[in-house]
C-alpha positions as a printed Julia matrix, in Angstrom:
179×3 Matrix{Float64}:
 -16.81    4.52    1.67
 -19.31    1.75    2.26
 -20.0    -0.03    5.5
 -18.52   -3.32    4.34
 -15.03   -1.87    4.05
 -15.34    1.46    5.89
 -14.88    0.34    9.47
 -12.05   -2.02    8.59
 -10.27    0.62    6.51
 -10.33    3.25    9.26
  -8.83    0.86   11.8
  -6.23   -0.46    9.36
  -5.13    3.02    8.27
  -4.49    4.14   11.85
  -2.55    0.96   12.62
  -0.48    1.36    9.44
   0.33    4.97   10.36
   1.98    3.68   13.53
   3.62    0.52   12.17
   5.06    2.35    9.16
   7.19    4.39   11.57
   8.27    1.31   13.56
  11.24    0.72   11.25
  14.98    1.3    11.72
  14.69    4.73   10.07
  11.25    5.63   11.47
  10.37    7.97   14.32
   9.2     4.96   16.36
  12.36    2.93   15.73
  12.89    2.35   19.46
   9.47    0.76   20.01
   9.69   -2.98   20.71
   5.94   -3.73   20.93
   3.09   -2.31   18.88
  -0.08   -3.96   20.17
  -2.97   -3.72   17.72
  -5.52   -5.99   19.39
  -7.92   -5.27   22.24
  -6.82   -8.18   24.43
  -3.13   -8.93   24.53
  -2.11  -12.07   26.36
   1.37  -12.33   24.87
   2.96   -9.8    27.19
   4.88   -6.82   25.93
   8.39   -5.59   25.56
   8.83   -1.9    26.18
   8.96    0.74   24.88
   5.45   -0.12   23.74
   2.42    1.42   22.1
  -0.94   -0.21   22.64
  -3.49    0.96   20.07
  -6.97    0.84   21.61
  -9.96    1.51   19.42
 -13.01    2.91   21.19
 -16.63    2.74   19.96
 -17.59    4.39   16.69
 -20.45    6.85   17.12
 -22.36    9.29   14.92
 -20.62   12.63   14.47
 -23.89   14.53   14.73
 -26.64   12.77   16.69
 -29.3    14.77   14.85
 -28.33   13.09   11.57
 -28.2     9.37   12.33
 -30.67    8.21    9.69
 -29.53    5.16    7.78
 -31.24    6.16    4.53
 -28.33    8.19    3.08
 -24.85    8.71    4.37
 -23.66    9.27    7.89
 -20.6    10.95    9.36
 -19.0     8.86   12.09
 -16.32    9.41   14.69
 -13.97    6.62   15.72
 -11.71    7.27   18.7
  -8.27    5.74   19.05
  -6.15    5.75   22.18
  -2.41    5.13   22.12
  -1.26    3.88   25.52
   2.49    4.42   25.65
   5.01    3.06   28.13
   8.76    3.09   28.48
  10.62    1.79   31.5
  13.21    3.71   33.45
  14.34    3.01   37.02
  13.45    6.62   37.85
   9.61    6.88   37.67
   9.74   10.57   36.71
  11.99    9.84   33.75
   9.81    6.86   32.79
   6.79    9.17   32.78
   8.58   11.71   30.57
   9.65    8.95   28.19
   6.04    7.72   27.99
   4.83   11.23   27.24
   7.43   11.62   24.5
   6.41    8.31   22.99
   2.71    9.32   23.05
   3.57   12.56   21.24
   5.54   10.65   18.6
   2.66    8.19   18.12
   0.3    11.06   17.35
   2.87   12.63   15.04
   3.22    9.3    13.2
  -0.52    9.34   12.45
  -0.41   12.94   11.22
   2.7    12.33    9.1
   1.45    9.18    7.36
  -2.32    9.6     7.12
  -2.56   11.06    3.62
   0.07    8.77    2.11
  -1.53    5.61    3.5
  -5.04    6.69    2.51
  -3.89    7.05   -1.11
  -3.3     3.3    -1.15
  -7.06    2.84   -0.58
  -7.89    4.94   -3.64
 -10.33    7.07   -1.68
 -10.1     9.48    1.22
 -11.39    7.39    4.08
 -10.63    9.68    7.03
 -11.82   13.25    6.57
 -10.58   14.93    9.78
  -8.57   14.17   12.9
  -9.43   15.72   16.26
  -7.29   15.88   19.37
  -9.22   14.53   22.37
  -6.84   14.09   25.32
  -3.28   13.61   26.52
  -2.99   12.22   30.01
  -1.29    9.8    32.37
  -3.42    6.68   32.67
  -1.71    4.95   35.55
   0.8     2.15   35.64
   1.29   -1.12   33.82
   3.03   -4.21   35.12
   5.74   -5.54   32.82
   7.02   -9.1    33.09
  10.59   -9.15   34.3
  10.4    -5.65   35.85
  10.03   -5.26   39.59
   8.33   -1.91   39.46
   5.22   -0.86   37.56
   5.8     1.42   34.59
   3.93    4.72   34.17
   1.63    4.81   31.13
   0.61    7.86   29.1
  -2.27    8.01   26.64
  -2.91   10.25   23.73
  -6.43   10.07   22.33
  -7.55   11.17   18.88
 -10.85   10.9    17.04
 -11.15   10.5    13.3
 -14.15   11.54   11.26
 -15.2     9.31    8.37
 -18.29    8.8     6.27
 -20.37    5.73    5.46
 -22.55    5.89    2.36
 -25.5     3.59    3.07
 -26.92    3.94   -0.44
 -23.59    2.88   -1.91
 -23.65   -0.16    0.4
 -27.12   -1.19   -0.75
 -26.29   -0.67   -4.44
 -23.05   -2.63   -4.11
 -24.77   -5.51   -2.29
 -27.56   -5.6    -4.89
 -24.99   -5.68   -7.71
 -23.12   -8.53   -5.99
 -26.38  -10.48   -5.61
 -27.32   -9.88   -9.25
 -23.89  -11.05  -10.41
 -24.27  -14.22   -8.31
 -27.71  -14.86   -9.86
 -26.3   -14.45  -13.37
 -23.39  -16.81  -12.76
 -24.05  -20.0   -14.75
 -21.59  -22.05  -12.72
 -19.01  -22.64  -15.49
């Protein structure tokens, strides 16, 4: 995968894994809000999954040269909330939703990657599962417990492929006679 499409593809694949299960027959059929942007000012309806993408970093710091290809790790956090008047039940519901979000990624990853014509994500790693505090929901008096599940995905960027592709695009532009 090249750098021009690689970062976008990784993010889009993970989002599609979640949204593809947010259908009447999907395992996330009860989810009312899937938030796919870093800053959400629209408010949310719960149950909700907020997909937060963390920085992409080299997989192996000893091999970060840009002259060939590089393995990268991108971390995604799924912050999950579901209201219940009983905070203990709300926490359990949030944990269940976080587990289902991770399962949705595992279930759909290969199928969605096939649409890209190339294997973009090579491996998925479990990072953490934990309560992250509480979130205020408009229209609810109490705060709602939130649970996160964090995964990292390993993918590869081929810098030489990027340079060759860019050079080919430039050469094609130079050969265009404007007809």
